[in-house]
N, C-alpha and C positions, 0 to 999 in steps of 0.2 A: 851909393854903392853899399851893397850889404857884406859884412865879414861872413866868414864861414859859418859862425853860430848861427846867424840869420838866415842863412841860406838852408842849413840845414832844418831850420825852425818851419820854413817855407816847404821844403820837401815833405817833410812829415804831416804838415797841416793839410795834406791831400787826403790824408786817413778820417779827417773829421766827418761826422755826419752820423746818422743813425744806423747803429750796427745791425745786421740782419739776424734776424730770429735763429737762423740756423746757428751762427756763431753763438748766441746767448746759449743755444741749449748743449751745443759741443762742448764749452768750457763747464757751464755750470752742471752738468751731470755725469762728469767723466769719472766712473768707478776706478779708472787705473792712475788719474791725477791723485786721488782723495789718496788710494793705498800706498803711493809714492809717497805723500806727505808723510801718512802715519809711520812707515818705515825709516824714514830718514831723522822726522823728529825725535822718535824713542830710541834711534841707533845713538844719535848726537846727544841727546840727554843724558843716556847711560856714561858716555866718555866725560861731559863738561860738569857732572854733578859737583866735585870738587871745585871747580871753576866759580861755582855760584857761592860757594862758602867765602872762598877766598876774596871775591868781589865784594862780597856784602861786608864784611869786616873793612876792608880798604875803604870803603865809602863811608861807612861811619868815623873811620880815624880821621879823613880828610874835611868832611863837611857834615858834621852830626846832624841826622835827622833821617827820614823814611830811605832805605836803602833801592826801593823801587818806586817808580813813577808808573800811576795809571791816568789814563785820559779815553772818555768817549770818542768812539771814531765809527764812522758809519760803513757796516758792510754790506755783505751781498744782499740783495733785494731790498737794499734801504734799511736794514735791521741795525740799531745802534747795538756796539759792545766795547768792552772795556779791554783795551792793548796795554800790554806791560812791558817796560824797560827798566832797565838798571839807570838809576837818577844819576844825570850827569852834570845838571846845573843847580845853582844854588836855593835853596829854599826859599828865597824872595827873588827868584828870577823874574816873574812878570811884573813887578815894581822897577826892577831895575831896566828892564825892557822899555817900559813906558817912558821912564826918565831918558833914556840914552835917546830915543827916537824924539823925543821933543826937544832935546838940546842939541843934538848933532845930525844935521842936514844930509852929511854921505852917508851914515848909518841907516838915516829913514830911506835915503834912496836905494840903497843896497837892499835893504829888507822889503822894498815894495816890488823890486825888480827879482829876489831870488827868495823870499820867504826865508831867507837864513842869513846870518852874520859871518863872515870869515872870521874875524876877530872878535867872538861874542863874551863881552865881559861875564855872560851870566856861568858861564861852562866853568866848573871847578878843573882842579889840577889834574887827579884821577879821571875825570869826566873826559877830559880831552884824548887820553890813553883809551878810555874805553869806545869813545867813538871812532877815533882813527882804527881800531883794530874790529870795530863793530861788534865788540864782547857786549855791548849795551842793548843788542838786538836780541840776545838769548832767550830773555824770559818769553818770548814770543813764539818759542817751541810750546808753550803751554797753550797759546793762544791755537796753535793747531793742531794740536792733540783735541781740544775741545771743538774743533771744527768750525772755528771762526776766521782763520786765518790759512793761508797755503804756503808753501815753500816760496814758490815763484808767483807772482801777482803784481797788479798795480798797488803802490804803497797806501794803505788806509787813510783817508781824508777826515777832516774836522767837519762837524756840520756848519762851522762859520766858513769854511772855503767852498760849500756848494756853488755858491753864486757866480767864483770864478771859472766854474767848468762850463756853464751854458749848456750846448747841445751834445758836450762830450759827458754829461754828468752818467747818463745811463749806462756808458761803459763801465764805470766804477762800480755800479750796485749789480752788474751781470755775473760778475763773478766774488769769489771769497779774494780779500787784499791779500797781498804776498810781502813775506820778510825780505826778500830779494825780487827786485825788479828791473826790467828791461832798460831802464833809463840811468838804473844805477851802475851798468857795466859798460853804459856809454857816455861816462861822463862825470856821473855822479853830482855832487854839489857844483860842478863848473856850469850846469846847464841851467838856462832861465826856468822861470816856471812854465811859460808856454811850451818849452822844449821838453821838460818832464810830461808834460799832459800829452804833447804827441806820442812820445814813445810808448806810454801807458795804452792809449787808444791802437797804436799799431799792433802791441802784445796782445790786445784782446781779439782784434781783429783778423790777426793770423797764427792762433792759437795752436799748437801742437804738442804733444807731451816730448817731441825730438826738440822743440824749440826750449821748452823748460831745461832740459838736459845741457842745452848746448849755453843758456844763460848761467846754470851751476858752474860747468866750466870755466865761462869768461869770469864769473866772480871769483875764482880763487887768487888771481894776480890782484885784483882789483882790492880784495880783503887783506891779502898778505902785505901787500906793500902800502896799503893805504891811500891808494890812489883816488884823487879828489874828494879825498875826506877832511872836514875840518867840523 
């Protein structure tokens, strides 16, 4: 017998497969989506510029090191680009993760299922606040302005994750990756990896500008209340 989460994953898996060329073209070339991205990005940047300075200072105080974290991700048409976030983890995060997974079977199992850890020892005190409020994602507004990301879309993936997507990978290169995605308003970190992929695929297959607007409104309580975030 499957739990509700498993049933949802099975239901969404019906969307898997090769996306129709029309869907690719529709999302890929929508001038309205791009215009909306730019208006939102510049408007938000104008209001949150002081927040950038405050967060920069807090990160430096709580854990000396770079305030920004950058990482190569796969973008539209498979082009690699650098995504930016405020750093929420300790400088030696990778070493801490490897040690934890090697010594803690429960953490290793959680990582294998979600690619995330609820009680992640790598995350700093200020980092937990930034993640819960999604403030750590604000630097990605610069990625939007540069045309590398969209406000709404599948979350950008790393090249090391490509093998996990199989036949669904083309959906991720069909569109600009987004700061917000459908799975983030449908359960966020509570969802398993396959469930997140299924929601991303559903988003691309059913894309419309109205769906983007709907996701933005759905994201308001999710972000303000920190629902599903850790």
